[in-house]
C-alpha positions, 0 to 999 in steps of 0.5 A: 646406696645400700641399707645395712644392719650392724649387730652388736650385743644383740642390738640391731643398728640401721645404717646406709652405705654411701655411693663411694668406691670404698663403700661399694668395695666394702659391700663385697665383704659383707657380712663383715665382722670385727671387734673393737673398743670405745674411744669416747667418740667412736668405736675403733676396730682394726680392719683391712683397708679396701679399694677407695678413690683418694678424691673421696677422702674428706676432713672430719665427719658427722656424728653417726658416720662410718669410716674405713681406712688407715687400718680401722673400721670406725663407728663415729658417734661423737666428736663432730665439732672437733673432727676437722682435725682429722684429715683423709677420712674415708666415710663409707656410710651413716647410721640412721639418726634414730639409732645413734643413741643405741651406739652410745649405750654399747659396752666398752668392748664390742663385736660388730657384724655388718650385713645387708638389711 
């Protein structure tokens, strides 16, 4: 697992990558920059998929999870209670609980840069 910093609008958000094949592959892409929009429960940014182990896909997410898959990099800040409708999620990390409120205050459109802490 690796600590990372996600920077958006001069806001520093602490997160940790997990020990999945997808997270290890994503780490090789750091620093990573993308732009996206707020859907109301997450920030979605188009992103090239990386390598992953299909056995590590899951259903749903926890608020604060970070996913990469299906052509999207997403910071999932809400919607956990209804997330079981979303299959084949590739979760690569999680935002520190104390920093989750920082994500919720970002503007509708934003650029993110992810780098090693």
